[in-house]
DRENBA-901429 format. One record per residue (C-alpha): x, y, z; residue in three letters; residue number from 1. Coordinates in steps of 0.05 Angstrom, whole numbers, plus 5000, padded with zeros to 4 digits. Example, Ala and Ser with C-alpha at 12.3 -4.5 7.8 and 13.67 -1.06 7.14 Angstrom:
! DRENBA-901429
<vomi><u>5246</u><v>4910</v><w>5156</w><res>Ala</res><n>1</n></vomi>
<vomi><u>5273</u><v>4979</v><w>5143</w><res>Ser</res><n>2</n></vomi>
//
This chain:
! DRENBA-901429
<vomi><u>0855</u><v>3704</v><w>4222</w><res>Met</res><n>1</n></vomi>
<vomi><u>0821</u><v>3658</v><w>4184</w><res>Asn</res><n>2</n></vomi>
<vomi><u>0816</u><v>3657</v><w>4108</w><res>Ala</res><n>3</n></vomi>
<vomi><u>0752</u><v>3702</v><w>4102</w><res>Leu</res><n>4</n></vomi>
<vomi><u>0787</u><v>3755</v><w>4138</w><res>Gln</res><n>5</n></vomi>
<vomi><u>0846</u><v>3753</v><w>4100</w><res>Tyr</res><n>6</n></vomi>
<vomi><u>0808</u><v>3760</v><w>4039</w><res>Ala</res><n>7</n></vomi>
<vomi><u>0763</u><v>3820</v><w>4064</w><res>Gln</res><n>8</n></vomi>
<vomi><u>0828</u><v>3857</v><w>4086</w><res>Asn</res><n>9</n></vomi>
<vomi><u>0854</u><v>3862</v><w>4012</w><res>Val</res><n>10</n></vomi>
<vomi><u>0783</u><v>3859</v><w>3972</w><res>Val</res><n>11</n></vomi>
<vomi><u>0795</u><v>3936</v><w>3961</w><res>Glu</res><n>12</n></vomi>
<vomi><u>0874</u><v>3933</v><w>3940</w><res>Leu</res><n>13</n></vomi>
<vomi><u>0853</u><v>3873</v><w>3895</w><res>Phe</res><n>14</n></vomi>
<vomi><u>0796</u><v>3906</v><w>3856</w><res>Ser</res><n>15</n></vomi>
<vomi><u>0774</u><v>3888</v><w>3789</w><res>Leu</res><n>16</n></vomi>
<vomi><u>0772</u><v>3941</v><w>3737</w><res>Pro</res><n>17</n></vomi>
<vomi><u>0706</u><v>3981</v><w>3723</w><res>Asp</res><n>18</n></vomi>
<vomi><u>0711</u><v>3952</v><w>3653</w><res>Ser</res><n>19</n></vomi>
<vomi><u>0702</u><v>3886</v><w>3674</w><res>Tyr</res><n>20</n></vomi>
<vomi><u>0639</u><v>3901</v><w>3713</w><res>Phe</res><n>21</n></vomi>
<vomi><u>0614</u><v>3943</v><w>3659</w><res>Arg</res><n>22</n></vomi>
<vomi><u>0620</u><v>3880</v><w>3612</w><res>Val</res><n>23</n></vomi>
<vomi><u>0584</u><v>3839</v><w>3659</w><res>Arg</res><n>24</n></vomi>
<vomi><u>0531</u><v>3878</v><w>3665</w><res>Glu</res><n>25</n></vomi>
<vomi><u>0519</u><v>3876</v><w>3593</w><res>Leu</res><n>26</n></vomi>
<vomi><u>0529</u><v>3807</v><w>3585</w><res>Met</res><n>27</n></vomi>
<vomi><u>0477</u><v>3787</v><w>3637</w><res>Glu</res><n>28</n></vomi>
<vomi><u>0432</u><v>3838</v><w>3604</w><res>Ser</res><n>29</n></vomi>
<vomi><u>0369</u><v>3807</v><w>3562</w><res>Asp</res><n>30</n></vomi>
<vomi><u>0376</u><v>3878</v><w>3520</w><res>Thr</res><n>31</n></vomi>
<vomi><u>0442</u><v>3887</v><w>3503</w><res>Ala</res><n>32</n></vomi>
<vomi><u>0472</u><v>3860</v><w>3435</w><res>Asn</res><n>33</n></vomi>
<vomi><u>0545</u><v>3840</v><w>3421</w><res>Leu</res><n>34</n></vomi>
<vomi><u>0555</u><v>3908</v><w>3395</w><res>Asp</res><n>35</n></vomi>
<vomi><u>0542</u><v>3943</v><w>3456</w><res>Asp</res><n>36</n></vomi>
<vomi><u>0589</u><v>3900</v><w>3491</w><res>Ile</res><n>37</n></vomi>
<vomi><u>0638</u><v>3906</v><w>3437</w><res>Ala</res><n>38</n></vomi>
<vomi><u>0632</u><v>3989</v><w>3447</w><res>Glu</res><n>39</n></vomi>
<vomi><u>0647</u><v>3982</v><w>3521</w><res>Val</res><n>40</n></vomi>
<vomi><u>0710</u><v>3936</v><w>3513</w><res>Ile</res><n>41</n></vomi>
<vomi><u>0737</u><v>3987</v><w>3462</w><res>Leu</res><n>42</n></vomi>
<vomi><u>0741</u><v>4042</v><w>3515</w><res>Leu</res><n>43</n></vomi>
<vomi><u>0792</u><v>4002</v><w>3547</w><res>Asp</res><n>44</n></vomi>
<vomi><u>0851</u><v>3996</v><w>3495</w><res>Pro</res><n>45</n></vomi>
<vomi><u>0894</u><v>3954</v><w>3541</w><res>Val</res><n>46</n></vomi>
<vomi><u>0835</u><v>3908</v><w>3554</w><res>Leu</res><n>47</n></vomi>
<vomi><u>0823</u><v>3905</v><w>3473</w><res>Thr</res><n>48</n></vomi>
<vomi><u>0894</u><v>3890</v><w>3460</w><res>Ser</res><n>49</n></vomi>
<vomi><u>0898</u><v>3835</v><w>3508</w><res>Lys</res><n>50</n></vomi>
<vomi><u>0835</u><v>3800</v><w>3489</w><res>Leu</res><n>51</n></vomi>
<vomi><u>0854</u><v>3805</v><w>3413</w><res>Leu</res><n>52</n></vomi>
<vomi><u>0924</u><v>3771</v><w>3431</w><res>Lys</res><n>53</n></vomi>
<vomi><u>0892</u><v>3715</v><w>3470</w><res>Leu</res><n>54</n></vomi>
<vomi><u>0829</u><v>3704</v><w>3421</w><res>Ala</res><n>55</n></vomi>
<vomi><u>0893</u><v>3693</v><w>3364</w><res>Asn</res><n>56</n></vomi>
<vomi><u>0935</u><v>3645</v><w>3414</w><res>Ser</res><n>57</n></vomi>
<vomi><u>0934</u><v>3571</v><w>3405</w><res>Ala</res><n>58</n></vomi>
<vomi><u>0885</u><v>3563</v><w>3456</w><res>Ile</res><n>59</n></vomi>
<vomi><u>0831</u><v>3573</v><w>3412</w><res>Tyr</res><n>60</n></vomi>
<vomi><u>0867</u><v>3548</v><w>3351</w><res>Arg</res><n>61</n></vomi>
<vomi><u>0828</u><v>3584</v><w>3305</w><res>Leu</res><n>62</n></vomi>
<vomi><u>0835</u><v>3575</v><w>3230</w><res>Pro</res><n>63</n></vomi>
<vomi><u>0837</u><v>3655</v><w>3214</w><res>Tyr</res><n>64</n></vomi>
<vomi><u>0852</u><v>3720</v><w>3250</w><res>Gln</res><n>65</n></vomi>
<vomi><u>0810</u><v>3753</v><w>3298</w><res>Val</res><n>66</n></vomi>
<vomi><u>0820</u><v>3823</v><w>3282</w><res>Asp</res><n>67</n></vomi>
<vomi><u>0761</u><v>3860</v><w>3319</w><res>Ser</res><n>68</n></vomi>
<vomi><u>0733</u><v>3853</v><w>3385</w><res>Val</res><n>69</n></vomi>
<vomi><u>0661</u><v>3844</v><w>3350</w><res>Ser</res><n>70</n></vomi>
<vomi><u>0687</u><v>3783</v><w>3312</w><res>Lys</res><n>71</n></vomi>
<vomi><u>0722</u><v>3756</v><w>3382</w><res>Ala</res><n>72</n></vomi>
<vomi><u>0642</u><v>3762</v><w>3409</w><res>Leu</res><n>73</n></vomi>
<vomi><u>0620</u><v>3732</v><w>3352</w><res>Leu</res><n>74</n></vomi>
<vomi><u>0666</u><v>3679</v><w>3339</w><res>Val</res><n>75</n></vomi>
<vomi><u>0678</u><v>3656</v><w>3408</w><res>Leu</res><n>76</n></vomi>
<vomi><u>0617</u><v>3672</v><w>3438</w><res>Gly</res><n>77</n></vomi>
<vomi><u>0601</u><v>3713</v><w>3501</w><res>Lys</res><n>78</n></vomi>
<vomi><u>0619</u><v>3670</v><w>3552</w><res>Asn</res><n>79</n></vomi>
<vomi><u>0688</u><v>3649</v><w>3530</w><res>Gln</res><n>80</n></vomi>
<vomi><u>0698</u><v>3724</v><w>3516</w><res>Val</res><n>81</n></vomi>
<vomi><u>0677</u><v>3741</v><w>3582</w><res>Tyr</res><n>82</n></vomi>
<vomi><u>0719</u><v>3684</v><w>3614</w><res>Asn</res><n>83</n></vomi>
<vomi><u>0775</u><v>3727</v><w>3581</w><res>Leu</res><n>84</n></vomi>
<vomi><u>0761</u><v>3788</v><w>3604</w><res>Ile</res><n>85</n></vomi>
<vomi><u>0753</u><v>3760</v><w>3672</w><res>Leu</res><n>86</n></vomi>
<vomi><u>0827</u><v>3732</v><w>3667</w><res>Ser</res><n>87</n></vomi>
<vomi><u>0852</u><v>3791</v><w>3644</w><res>Ile</res><n>88</n></vomi>
<vomi><u>0817</u><v>3833</v><w>3693</w><res>Gly</res><n>89</n></vomi>
<vomi><u>0843</u><v>3793</v><w>3749</w><res>Ile</res><n>90</n></vomi>
<vomi><u>0917</u><v>3793</v><w>3727</w><res>Ser</res><n>91</n></vomi>
<vomi><u>0908</u><v>3869</v><w>3730</w><res>Ser</res><n>92</n></vomi>
<vomi><u>0876</u><v>3866</v><w>3800</w><res>Ala</res><n>93</n></vomi>
<vomi><u>0942</u><v>3822</v><w>3827</w><res>Cys</res><n>94</n></vomi>
<vomi><u>0989</u><v>3861</v><w>3795</w><res>Ser</res><n>95</n></vomi>
<vomi><u>0979</u><v>3908</v><w>3853</w><res>Gln</res><n>96</n></vomi>
<vomi><u>1014</u><v>3860</v><w>3894</w><res>Val</res><n>97</n></vomi>
<vomi><u>1080</u><v>3896</v><w>3920</w><res>Asn</res><n>98</n></vomi>
<vomi><u>1120</u><v>3842</v><w>3959</w><res>Thr</res><n>99</n></vomi>
<vomi><u>1184</u><v>3808</v><w>3962</w><res>Asn</res><n>100</n></vomi>
<vomi><u>1158</u><v>3756</v><w>4009</w><res>Ala</res><n>101</n></vomi>
<vomi><u>1144</u><v>3705</v><w>3946</w><res>Ile</res><n>102</n></vomi>
<vomi><u>1170</u><v>3694</v><w>3876</w><res>Asp</res><n>103</n></vomi>
<vomi><u>1124</u><v>3732</v><w>3833</w><res>Leu</res><n>104</n></vomi>
<vomi><u>1150</u><v>3698</v><w>3773</w><res>Asp</res><n>105</n></vomi>
<vomi><u>1144</u><v>3627</v><w>3798</w><res>Arg</res><n>106</n></vomi>
<vomi><u>1072</u><v>3650</v><w>3818</w><res>Phe</res><n>107</n></vomi>
<vomi><u>1049</u><v>3673</v><w>3752</w><res>Trp</res><n>108</n></vomi>
<vomi><u>1082</u><v>3611</v><w>3718</w><res>Glu</res><n>109</n></vomi>
<vomi><u>1049</u><v>3559</v><w>3757</w><res>Gln</res><n>110</n></vomi>
<vomi><u>0982</u><v>3600</v><w>3752</w><res>Ser</res><n>111</n></vomi>
<vomi><u>0985</u><v>3603</v><w>3675</w><res>Val</res><n>112</n></vomi>
<vomi><u>1009</u><v>3530</v><w>3669</w><res>Asn</res><n>113</n></vomi>
<vomi><u>0949</u><v>3507</v><w>3710</w><res>Ala</res><n>114</n></vomi>
<vomi><u>0903</u><v>3543</v><w>3671</w><res>Ala</res><n>115</n></vomi>
<vomi><u>0932</u><v>3518</v><w>3601</w><res>Leu</res><n>116</n></vomi>
<vomi><u>0934</u><v>3446</v><w>3628</w><res>Ile</res><n>117</n></vomi>
<vomi><u>0862</u><v>3455</v><w>3656</w><res>Ala</res><n>118</n></vomi>
<vomi><u>0834</u><v>3479</v><w>3590</w><res>Arg</res><n>119</n></vomi>
<vomi><u>0879</u><v>3431</v><w>3548</w><res>Tyr</res><n>120</n></vomi>
<vomi><u>0848</u><v>3372</v><w>3588</w><res>Leu</res><n>121</n></vomi>
<vomi><u>0777</u><v>3400</v><w>3586</w><res>Ala</res><n>122</n></vomi>
<vomi><u>0778</u><v>3407</v><w>3511</w><res>Ala</res><n>123</n></vomi>
<vomi><u>0812</u><v>3337</v><w>3504</w><res>His</res><n>124</n></vomi>
<vomi><u>0748</u><v>3310</v><w>3541</w><res>Leu</res><n>125</n></vomi>
<vomi><u>0695</u><v>3349</v><w>3506</w><res>Gly</res><n>126</n></vomi>
<vomi><u>0680</u><v>3386</v><w>3567</w><res>Leu</res><n>127</n></vomi>
<vomi><u>0626</u><v>3444</v><w>3549</w><res>Lys</res><n>128</n></vomi>
<vomi><u>0657</u><v>3494</v><w>3586</w><res>His</res><n>129</n></vomi>
<vomi><u>0736</u><v>3490</v><w>3577</w><res>Ala</res><n>130</n></vomi>
<vomi><u>0743</u><v>3566</v><w>3585</w><res>Asp</res><n>131</n></vomi>
<vomi><u>0721</u><v>3563</v><w>3656</w><res>Arg</res><n>132</n></vomi>
<vomi><u>0767</u><v>3510</v><w>3676</w><res>Ala</res><n>133</n></vomi>
<vomi><u>0824</u><v>3555</v><w>3648</w><res>Tyr</res><n>134</n></vomi>
<vomi><u>0805</u><v>3612</v><w>3698</w><res>Val</res><n>135</n></vomi>
<vomi><u>0796</u><v>3569</v><w>3756</w><res>Ser</res><n>136</n></vomi>
<vomi><u>0864</u><v>3543</v><w>3735</w><res>Gly</res><n>137</n></vomi>
<vomi><u>0887</u><v>3609</v><w>3737</w><res>Leu</res><n>138</n></vomi>
<vomi><u>0858</u><v>3633</v><w>3803</w><res>Leu</res><n>139</n></vomi>
<vomi><u>0874</u><v>3569</v><w>3836</w><res>His</res><n>140</n></vomi>
<vomi><u>0932</u><v>3595</v><w>3873</w><res>Asn</res><n>141</n></vomi>
<vomi><u>0908</u><v>3670</v><w>3886</w><res>Val</res><n>142</n></vomi>
<vomi><u>0909</u><v>3657</v><w>3957</w><res>Gly</res><n>143</n></vomi>
<vomi><u>0981</u><v>3659</v><w>3961</w><res>Glu</res><n>144</n></vomi>
<vomi><u>0979</u><v>3737</v><w>3939</w><res>Leu</res><n>145</n></vomi>
<vomi><u>0930</u><v>3756</v><w>3985</w><res>Val</res><n>146</n></vomi>
<vomi><u>0973</u><v>3724</v><w>4048</w><res>Val</res><n>147</n></vomi>
<vomi><u>1035</u><v>3755</v><w>4023</w><res>Ala</res><n>148</n></vomi>
<vomi><u>1008</u><v>3822</v><w>4017</w><res>Gln</res><n>149</n></vomi>
<vomi><u>0991</u><v>3823</v><w>4096</w><res>Gln</res><n>150</n></vomi>
<vomi><u>1032</u><v>3772</v><w>4125</w><res>Lys</res><n>151</n></vomi>
<vomi><u>1096</u><v>3768</v><w>4088</w><res>Pro</res><n>152</n></vomi>
<vomi><u>1135</u><v>3722</v><w>4137</w><res>Glu</res><n>153</n></vomi>
<vomi><u>1081</u><v>3674</v><w>4138</w><res>Leu</res><n>154</n></vomi>
<vomi><u>1085</u><v>3670</v><w>4061</w><res>Ala</res><n>155</n></vomi>
<vomi><u>1157</u><v>3652</v><w>4065</w><res>Arg</res><n>156</n></vomi>
<vomi><u>1140</u><v>3599</v><w>4117</w><res>Asp</res><n>157</n></vomi>
<vomi><u>1088</u><v>3566</v><w>4074</w><res>Cys</res><n>158</n></vomi>
<vomi><u>1145</u><v>3560</v><w>4016</w><res>Gln</res><n>159</n></vomi>
<vomi><u>1176</u><v>3511</v><w>4057</w><res>Gln</res><n>160</n></vomi>
<vomi><u>1147</u><v>3455</v><w>4028</w><res>Tyr</res><n>161</n></vomi>
<vomi><u>1189</u><v>3390</v><w>4012</w><res>Thr</res><n>162</n></vomi>
<vomi><u>1181</u><v>3326</v><w>3976</w><res>Thr</res><n>163</n></vomi>
<vomi><u>1140</u><v>3297</v><w>4033</w><res>Glu</res><n>164</n></vomi>
<vomi><u>1102</u><v>3357</v><w>4056</w><res>Ile</res><n>165</n></vomi>
<vomi><u>1056</u><v>3381</v><w>3993</w><res>Lys</res><n>166</n></vomi>
<vomi><u>1048</u><v>3462</v><w>3995</w><res>Pro</res><n>167</n></vomi>
<vomi><u>0980</u><v>3454</v><w>4011</w><res>Trp</res><n>168</n></vomi>
<vomi><u>0992</u><v>3417</v><w>4074</w><res>Gln</res><n>169</n></vomi>
<vomi><u>1049</u><v>3465</v><w>4089</w><res>Gln</res><n>170</n></vomi>
<vomi><u>1001</u><v>3519</v><w>4085</w><res>Gln</res><n>171</n></vomi>
<vomi><u>0954</u><v>3483</v><w>4131</w><res>Glu</res><n>172</n></vomi>
<vomi><u>1010</u><v>3476</v><w>4178</w><res>Lys</res><n>173</n></vomi>
<vomi><u>1028</u><v>3548</v><w>4182</w><res>Val</res><n>174</n></vomi>
<vomi><u>0959</u><v>3588</v><w>4171</w><res>Leu</res><n>175</n></vomi>
<vomi><u>0911</u><v>3538</v><w>4196</w><res>Gly</res><n>176</n></vomi>
<vomi><u>0876</u><v>3540</v><w>4125</w><res>Phe</res><n>177</n></vomi>
<vomi><u>0901</u><v>3527</v><w>4050</w><res>Ser</res><n>178</n></vomi>
<vomi><u>0913</u><v>3584</v><w>4000</w><res>Tyr</res><n>179</n></vomi>
<vomi><u>0857</u><v>3547</v><w>3963</w><res>Ala</res><n>180</n></vomi>
<vomi><u>0808</u><v>3566</v><w>4020</w><res>Ala</res><n>181</n></vomi>
<vomi><u>0832</u><v>3638</v><w>4022</w><res>Cys</res><n>182</n></vomi>
<vomi><u>0832</u><v>3648</v><w>3942</w><res>Gly</res><n>183</n></vomi>
<vomi><u>0758</u><v>3624</v><w>3941</w><res>Ala</res><n>184</n></vomi>
<vomi><u>0734</u><v>3671</v><w>3995</w><res>Glu</res><n>185</n></vomi>
<vomi><u>0766</u><v>3728</v><w>3952</w><res>Leu</res><n>186</n></vomi>
<vomi><u>0731</u><v>3703</v><w>3893</w><res>Leu</res><n>187</n></vomi>
<vomi><u>0666</u><v>3698</v><w>3928</w><res>Asn</res><n>188</n></vomi>
<vomi><u>0672</u><v>3770</v><w>3951</w><res>Leu</res><n>189</n></vomi>
<vomi><u>0681</u><v>3786</v><w>3874</w><res>Trp</res><n>190</n></vomi>
<vomi><u>0619</u><v>3753</v><w>3867</w><res>Gln</res><n>191</n></vomi>
<vomi><u>0649</u><v>3708</v><w>3815</w><res>Leu</res><n>192</n></vomi>
<vomi><u>0602</u><v>3651</v><w>3786</w><res>Pro</res><n>193</n></vomi>
<vomi><u>0606</u><v>3586</v><w>3831</w><res>Asp</res><n>194</n></vomi>
<vomi><u>0623</u><v>3548</v><w>3770</w><res>Ala</res><n>195</n></vomi>
<vomi><u>0689</u><v>3581</v><w>3773</w><res>Ile</res><n>196</n></vomi>
<vomi><u>0696</u><v>3594</v><w>3851</w><res>Val</res><n>197</n></vomi>
<vomi><u>0682</u><v>3519</v><w>3872</w><res>Glu</res><n>198</n></vomi>
<vomi><u>0736</u><v>3487</v><w>3829</w><res>Pro</res><n>199</n></vomi>
<vomi><u>0790</u><v>3531</v><w>3870</w><res>Val</res><n>200</n></vomi>
<vomi><u>0762</u><v>3516</v><w>3932</w><res>Ala</res><n>201</n></vomi>
<vomi><u>0761</u><v>3443</v><w>3920</w><res>Leu</res><n>202</n></vomi>
<vomi><u>0820</u><v>3438</v><w>3886</w><res>Gln</res><n>203</n></vomi>
<vomi><u>0854</u><v>3390</v><w>3950</w><res>His</res><n>204</n></vomi>
<vomi><u>0792</u><v>3354</v><w>3958</w><res>Asn</res><n>205</n></vomi>
<vomi><u>0801</u><v>3275</v><w>3941</w><res>Cys</res><n>206</n></vomi>
<vomi><u>0728</u><v>3259</v><w>3947</w><res>Gln</res><n>207</n></vomi>
<vomi><u>0727</u><v>3249</v><w>3869</w><res>Tyr</res><n>208</n></vomi>
<vomi><u>0662</u><v>3215</v><w>3861</w><res>Thr</res><n>209</n></vomi>
<vomi><u>0617</u><v>3266</v><w>3878</w><res>Thr</res><n>210</n></vomi>
<vomi><u>0654</u><v>3323</v><w>3835</w><res>Arg</res><n>211</n></vomi>
<vomi><u>0636</u><v>3347</v><w>3768</w><res>Ser</res><n>212</n></vomi>
<vomi><u>0694</u><v>3334</v><w>3717</w><res>Asn</res><n>213</n></vomi>
<vomi><u>0711</u><v>3402</v><w>3708</w><res>Glu</res><n>214</n></vomi>
<vomi><u>0729</u><v>3409</v><w>3784</w><res>Glu</res><n>215</n></vomi>
<vomi><u>0769</u><v>3346</v><w>3773</w><res>Leu</res><n>216</n></vomi>
<vomi><u>0802</u><v>3372</v><w>3717</w><res>Val</res><n>217</n></vomi>
<vomi><u>0824</u><v>3430</v><w>3755</w><res>Val</res><n>218</n></vomi>
<vomi><u>0842</u><v>3386</v><w>3812</w><res>Asn</res><n>219</n></vomi>
<vomi><u>0889</u><v>3349</v><w>3764</w><res>Leu</res><n>220</n></vomi>
<vomi><u>0917</u><v>3410</v><w>3729</w><res>Ala</res><n>221</n></vomi>
<vomi><u>0943</u><v>3436</v><w>3793</w><res>Val</res><n>222</n></vomi>
<vomi><u>0979</u><v>3379</v><w>3809</w><res>Arg</res><n>223</n></vomi>
<vomi><u>1012</u><v>3371</v><w>3740</w><res>Leu</res><n>224</n></vomi>
<vomi><u>1026</u><v>3446</v><w>3737</w><res>Ala</res><n>225</n></vomi>
<vomi><u>1059</u><v>3438</v><w>3813</w><res>Leu</res><n>226</n></vomi>
<vomi><u>1105</u><v>3375</v><w>3781</w><res>Ala</res><n>227</n></vomi>
<vomi><u>1124</u><v>3416</v><w>3715</w><res>Asn</res><n>228</n></vomi>
<vomi><u>1143</u><v>3472</v><w>3763</w><res>Gln</res><n>229</n></vomi>
<vomi><u>1187</u><v>3427</v><w>3815</w><res>His</res><n>230</n></vomi>
<vomi><u>1207</u><v>3368</v><w>3779</w><res>Pro</res><n>231</n></vomi>
<vomi><u>1270</u><v>3366</v><w>3828</w><res>Glu</res><n>232</n></vomi>
<vomi><u>1211</u><v>3354</v><w>3885</w><res>Leu</res><n>233</n></vomi>
<vomi><u>1147</u><v>3325</v><w>3851</w><res>Tyr</res><n>234</n></vomi>
<vomi><u>1132</u><v>3276</v><w>3794</w><res>Asn</res><n>235</n></vomi>
<vomi><u>1063</u><v>3258</v><w>3764</w><res>Ile</res><n>236</n></vomi>
<vomi><u>1058</u><v>3195</v><w>3786</w><res>Lys</res><n>237</n></vomi>
<vomi><u>1071</u><v>3217</v><w>3864</w><res>Lys</res><n>238</n></vomi>
<vomi><u>1021</u><v>3273</v><w>3858</w><res>Leu</res><n>239</n></vomi>
<vomi><u>0964</u><v>3240</v><w>3812</w><res>Val</res><n>240</n></vomi>
<vomi><u>0914</u><v>3195</v><w>3839</w><res>Asp</res><n>241</n></vomi>
<vomi><u>0905</u><v>3137</v><w>3790</w><res>Pro</res><n>242</n></vomi>
<vomi><u>0834</u><v>3137</v><w>3812</w><res>Phe</res><n>243</n></vomi>
<vomi><u>0823</u><v>3199</v><w>3788</w><res>Leu</res><n>244</n></vomi>
<vomi><u>0854</u><v>3189</v><w>3717</w><res>Leu</res><n>245</n></vomi>
<vomi><u>0804</u><v>3129</v><w>3714</w><res>Glu</res><n>246</n></vomi>
<vomi><u>0747</u><v>3170</v><w>3727</w><res>Leu</res><n>247</n></vomi>
<vomi><u>0765</u><v>3223</v><w>3671</w><res>Leu</res><n>248</n></vomi>
<vomi><u>0792</u><v>3162</v><w>3635</w><res>Gln</res><n>249</n></vomi>
<vomi><u>0856</u><v>3199</v><w>3614</w><res>Leu</res><n>250</n></vomi>
<vomi><u>0921</u><v>3169</v><w>3601</w><res>Thr</res><n>251</n></vomi>
<vomi><u>0992</u><v>3186</v><w>3621</w><res>Gln</res><n>252</n></vomi>
<vomi><u>1006</u><v>3204</v><w>3549</w><res>Ala</res><n>253</n></vomi>
<vomi><u>0942</u><v>3253</v><w>3553</w><res>Asp</res><n>254</n></vomi>
<vomi><u>0982</u><v>3284</v><w>3612</w><res>Leu</res><n>255</n></vomi>
<vomi><u>1045</u><v>3295</v><w>3576</w><res>Leu</res><n>256</n></vomi>
<vomi><u>1008</u><v>3325</v><w>3519</w><res>Lys</res><n>257</n></vomi>
<vomi><u>0978</u><v>3375</v><w>3564</w><res>Ser</res><n>258</n></vomi>
<vomi><u>1043</u><v>3395</v><w>3598</w><res>Ile</res><n>259</n></vomi>
<vomi><u>1076</u><v>3400</v><w>3531</w><res>Asp</res><n>260</n></vomi>
<vomi><u>1016</u><v>3448</v><w>3510</w><res>Phe</res><n>261</n></vomi>
<vomi><u>1032</u><v>3489</v><w>3575</w><res>Cys</res><n>262</n></vomi>
<vomi><u>1103</u><v>3490</v><w>3563</w><res>Asn</res><n>263</n></vomi>
<vomi><u>1092</u><v>3513</v><w>3485</w><res>Thr</res><n>264</n></vomi>
<vomi><u>1038</u><v>3567</v><w>3501</w><res>Glu</res><n>265</n></vomi>
<vomi><u>1054</u><v>3588</v><w>3574</w><res>Gly</res><n>266</n></vomi>
<vomi><u>1100</u><v>3643</v><w>3555</w><res>Leu</res><n>267</n></vomi>
<vomi><u>1060</u><v>3677</v><w>3507</w><res>Phe</res><n>268</n></vomi>
<vomi><u>0997</u><v>3683</v><w>3557</w><res>Val</res><n>269</n></vomi>
<vomi><u>1048</u><v>3705</v><w>3603</w><res>Leu</res><n>270</n></vomi>
<vomi><u>1067</u><v>3758</v><w>3569</w><res>Ser</res><n>271</n></vomi>
<vomi><u>0996</u><v>3782</v><w>3560</w><res>Val</res><n>272</n></vomi>
<vomi><u>0974</u><v>3770</v><w>3629</w><res>Leu</res><n>273</n></vomi>
<vomi><u>1032</u><v>3791</v><w>3671</w><res>Asn</res><n>274</n></vomi>
<vomi><u>1067</u><v>3861</v><w>3660</w><res>Pro</res><n>275</n></vomi>
<vomi><u>1128</u><v>3835</v><w>3696</w><res>Arg</res><n>276</n></vomi>
<vomi><u>1151</u><v>3794</v><w>3640</w><res>Ile</res><n>277</n></vomi>
<vomi><u>1184</u><v>3825</v><w>3575</w><res>Ser</res><n>278</n></vomi>
<vomi><u>1184</u><v>3787</v><w>3510</w><res>Thr</res><n>279</n></vomi>
<vomi><u>1182</u><v>3797</v><w>3436</w><res>Ile</res><n>280</n></vomi>
<vomi><u>1104</u><v>3793</v><w>3446</w><res>Tyr</res><n>281</n></vomi>
//
């Protein structure tokens, strides 16, 4: 099977909640107002709770408490709330995966780390849509769940990466495609915006000069999250192309700060998005 066929086989299992589609429809409407959107969100108590928790997290560093959905919409704006709802909906869809082929805790930790690093760097660079980079980072490895659900033995083989063979190189060797390609096919089937899908699809593409800064930030965040997850195998200098840092005008100190941010905030975000993790949050 190719990447698209894998994605097509699970699109019904990995289905976004109905509330997400209702919210998206209202946000794309020319006549719906913030109150209309808030009413739909409030119909889903789990979504409401998670949205408010994330809105009040250090991701946004708001100087005051956001205590209602209406206030979240007003303060963060429709686009940022949409992307938060999207990340919550996708975490819910992916929770349907039932496999022992991969370490799901490792999967979620790396996904959240990439999301937080991407958002930190995008905000540091003053990019307009830092929240989109966050969602792309969160989704960067969703293709692993797609493969693990259908071919657990191949997913296990894909985990046999080494210092010399990077994960995406091992995936190409085992499957003939990377998890990035498979994940992007699923996101396209979900009809997600191209601005979110493209950074996922191109996360391993090294043709930096033709790419947007958002795509480059996700590319960098994926590598930093991998180094953070597997310090025994990888380090930043080995994974990150100095030319990429030059293009983005980032320093090693900036990278270390982004990793510190994800290490500080990662457990909280994991506790909100991943029902497998039980913490004081």
